[in-house]
C-alpha positions as CSV (number, residue, x, y, z in Angstrom):
1,M,102.1,84.0,108.4
2,H,105.6,84.8,110.0
3,L,107.1,85.7,106.6
4,F,104.2,87.9,105.8
5,E,104.3,89.7,109.2
6,A,108.1,90.2,108.5
7,L,107.5,91.6,105.1
8,V,104.8,94.1,106.6
9,V,107.2,95.3,109.2
10,L,110.0,95.9,106.5
11,H,107.4,97.6,104.3
12,V,106.1,100.0,106.9
13,I,109.7,100.9,107.7
14,A,110.6,101.6,103.9
15,G,107.3,103.2,103.3
16,A,107.4,105.5,106.2
17,T,111.0,106.5,105.2
18,G,109.9,107.3,101.7
19,L,106.8,109.2,102.7
20,I,108.7,111.5,104.8
21,A,111.7,112.0,102.6
22,F,109.5,112.5,99.6
23,W,108.8,116.1,100.6
24,V,112.3,117.3,101.2
25,P,113.3,117.5,97.5
26,I,110.0,119.1,96.8
27,A,110.6,121.9,99.3
28,A,114.5,122.0,98.7
29,R,116.2,124.1,95.9
30,K,116.1,121.9,92.8
31,G,119.4,120.4,92.1
32,G,120.9,121.3,95.5
33,P,122.5,119.0,97.8
34,A,119.3,118.4,100.0
35,H,117.3,117.9,96.8
36,R,119.7,115.1,95.5
37,K,120.4,113.4,99.0
38,W,116.8,113.1,100.1
39,G,115.5,112.4,96.6
40,R,117.7,109.4,96.6
41,I,116.7,108.4,100.0
42,G,113.1,108.6,99.1
43,T,113.3,107.0,95.8
44,Y,115.2,104.0,97.1
45,A,113.1,103.7,100.1
46,F,110.1,103.7,97.7
47,L,111.7,101.0,95.5
48,A,112.1,98.7,98.6
49,A,108.5,99.4,99.6
50,G,107.1,98.7,96.2
51,T,109.2,95.3,96.0
52,L,107.8,94.4,99.3
53,A,104.3,95.4,98.3
54,V,104.5,92.9,95.3
55,L,105.7,90.2,97.6
56,M,103.0,90.7,100.0
57,A,100.4,90.8,97.2
58,L,101.7,87.5,95.9
59,L,101.3,86.0,99.3
60,S,97.8,87.5,99.7
61,L,96.8,85.9,96.3
62,Y,98.3,82.5,96.9
63,G,98.8,82.1,100.6
64,P,96.7,81.9,103.7
65,E,93.7,84.3,104.0
66,Q,93.4,84.7,107.8
67,R,95.5,87.9,107.9
68,L,92.7,90.4,108.1
69,P,89.6,88.8,109.6
70,M,87.6,92.0,109.3
71,I,87.3,91.4,105.6
72,T,85.0,88.4,105.1
73,D,84.5,88.9,101.3
74,R,87.4,87.0,100.1
75,V,87.0,88.3,96.5
76,L,87.3,91.9,97.9
77,F,90.4,90.7,99.7
78,A,91.9,89.4,96.6
79,G,91.2,92.7,94.7
80,L,92.3,95.0,97.3
81,F,95.2,93.1,99.0
82,G,96.1,91.1,95.9
83,W,95.7,92.6,92.6
84,M,95.4,96.3,93.5
85,M,98.5,96.1,95.9
86,L,100.5,94.2,93.1
87,Y,99.7,97.1,90.6
88,L,100.5,100.0,93.0
89,G,103.7,98.2,94.0
90,T,104.6,97.8,90.4
91,L,103.7,101.4,89.7
92,T,105.7,102.8,92.4
93,I,108.7,100.8,91.2
94,G,108.2,101.9,87.7
95,F,107.9,105.5,88.6
96,A,111.1,105.3,90.8
97,I,113.2,103.6,88.2
98,Y,112.1,105.8,85.3
99,G,112.5,109.1,87.5
100,L,116.1,108.2,88.0
101,A,116.7,107.0,84.5
102,V,115.5,110.1,82.6
103,V,118.3,112.0,84.5
104,R,120.9,109.3,84.0
105,H,120.2,109.0,80.3
106,R,119.3,112.6,79.5
107,A,122.0,112.6,76.8
108,N,121.1,109.3,75.4
109,R,117.3,108.5,75.4
110,A,117.9,105.6,73.3
111,A,119.0,103.7,76.4
112,L,115.4,104.1,77.6
113,R,114.2,102.1,74.5
114,G,116.1,99.1,75.7
115,F,114.5,95.8,76.9
116,R,115.0,96.7,80.7
117,Y,113.0,99.9,80.7
118,Q,110.5,98.6,78.1
119,A,109.9,95.4,80.3
120,M,109.2,97.8,83.2
121,F,106.6,99.7,81.2
122,G,105.1,96.4,80.0
123,A,104.8,95.2,83.6
124,V,103.0,98.4,84.7
125,I,100.6,98.2,81.8
126,A,99.8,94.6,82.4
127,S,99.3,95.1,86.1
128,A,97.1,98.2,85.5
129,L,94.9,96.5,83.0
130,W,94.3,93.5,85.2
131,C,93.7,95.6,88.3
132,G,91.2,97.8,86.3
133,Y,89.3,94.8,84.9
134,F,89.3,92.9,88.3
135,G,88.0,96.0,90.0
136,L,85.0,96.3,87.4
137,S,84.3,92.7,87.5
138,I,83.8,92.7,91.4
139,G,81.9,96.1,91.4
140,Q,84.7,98.3,92.5
141,P,85.2,101.1,89.9
142,L,87.7,102.9,91.9
143,M,90.2,100.2,91.2
144,A,89.7,100.8,87.5
145,A,90.1,104.6,88.1
146,V,93.4,104.1,89.9
147,A,94.7,101.8,87.1
148,T,94.0,104.5,84.6
149,V,96.8,106.7,86.4
150,G,99.4,104.1,85.5
151,L,98.2,103.7,81.9
152,A,98.2,107.4,81.3
153,A,101.7,107.8,82.9
154,V,103.3,105.1,80.8
155,G,101.7,106.8,77.8
156,T,103.3,110.2,78.6
157,Q,106.6,108.4,79.4
158,Q,106.8,106.5,76.2
159,F,106.0,109.7,74.3
160,Y,109.1,111.3,75.8
161,V,111.1,108.1,75.1
162,W,110.3,107.8,71.6
163,R,109.7,111.1,70.3
164,A,112.1,112.5,67.6
165,S,113.4,115.6,69.1
166,P,112.3,116.7,72.5
167,P,112.9,120.3,73.5
168,P,116.1,121.2,75.4
169,R,116.1,120.0,79.1
170,A,112.9,118.1,78.7
171,H,114.1,115.5,81.1
172,V,113.6,118.0,83.9
173,P,110.0,118.2,83.9
174,E,109.9,114.4,83.1
175,H,112.0,113.7,86.1
176,F,109.6,115.8,88.3
177,R,106.5,114.1,87.1
178,A,107.8,110.6,87.5
179,L,109.0,111.1,91.2
180,L,105.9,112.9,91.9
181,G,103.8,110.2,90.5
182,M,105.8,107.7,92.6
183,G,104.5,109.8,95.6
184,I,101.0,109.7,94.3
185,S,101.2,105.8,93.9
186,A,102.6,105.4,97.4
187,Y,100.3,107.6,99.2
188,T,97.3,106.0,97.4
189,A,98.4,102.5,98.6
190,F,98.8,103.9,102.0
191,L,95.3,105.5,102.2
192,S,93.6,102.8,100.4
193,V,95.3,99.5,101.3
194,G,96.7,100.6,104.6
195,L,93.8,102.4,105.8
196,I,91.5,99.4,106.1
197,R,93.4,98.2,109.1
198,L,92.3,101.4,111.0
199,V,88.8,102.3,109.6
200,P,87.6,99.5,107.3
201,D,84.4,101.2,106.6
202,H,86.1,103.9,104.6
203,V,88.3,101.7,102.5
204,F,86.5,102.7,99.3
205,N,85.7,106.2,100.2
206,P,86.4,108.0,96.9
207,L,87.2,111.2,98.8
208,I,90.1,109.6,100.7
209,W,91.4,107.9,97.4
210,A,91.4,111.2,95.6
211,V,93.4,113.2,98.1
212,P,97.0,112.0,96.8
213,S,96.0,112.5,93.2
214,I,94.6,116.0,93.8
215,I,97.8,117.1,95.6
216,G,100.1,115.2,93.3
217,I,98.7,116.5,90.1
218,G,98.6,119.9,91.5
219,L,102.5,119.7,92.0
220,I,103.0,118.3,88.8
221,I,101.3,121.1,87.0
222,R,103.2,123.5,89.2
223,F,106.6,122.0,88.3
224,T,105.8,121.4,84.7
225,L,104.8,125.0,84.3
226,G,108.0,126.1,86.1
227,A,110.2,124.0,84.0
228,R,108.9,125.2,80.7
229,P,111.4,126.7,78.2
230,A,111.6,130.5,78.5
231,R,110.2,132.8,76.0
232,R,112.7,134.6,73.9
233,G,114.7,137.2,75.8
234,Q,113.6,135.8,79.2
235,P,115.5,133.5,81.4
236,G,113.4,130.5,82.2
237,R,113.2,128.7,85.5
238,A,114.2,125.5,83.8
239,H,117.6,127.0,83.2
240,K,117.9,127.6,86.8
241,Q,117.2,124.0,88.0
242,E,119.0,120.8,87.7
243,A,117.1,117.6,88.4
């Protein structure tokens, strides 16, 4: 219990840092000092929060079950604080690592095909599939709906990694999508897993779960369109931005 409580405190600190810092690079000039500085702060904070979430999920699955007495259904507890937290933590880590990697390896996409990154993709896929299956098996389809986000994300990321010849500066929208996806997964975890401590009756309210995805997908569409290659004779926004 003491170990779990210590992890919760560290997770809250890291998660709060990431949730706040996440908005600075979105609002700041892309490629500017504020964008780079706060983007790194937010990404590393989410990496820490995701790692701590995975550890807490493992303790919830295999440790004592008296942490949240308001949840009397232990199967639901395992689904929400075990497998779904494990998946969301893994997804957050995957988005963060990939978002940094596409910029670092923008001139050498072959590096993204190495074991380190492909193992990360595999971990996200495996945790998403199990989260979705477990959610359906206990009558919680929202867990399966959240799992599809990770599967779709990995599909688009692998398409970028393995495609023969992506357009110039394709890493820019890829970077935006990955780090916005990182924010979606973190805010989804906050509203779904964290919310139960405050208002347990609304833990599976689909409107609450949908908020991060609606906002995040809107931002992804905005930045993707803004980073499209320009038409002939017109300077594109992608040429004005550096991830």
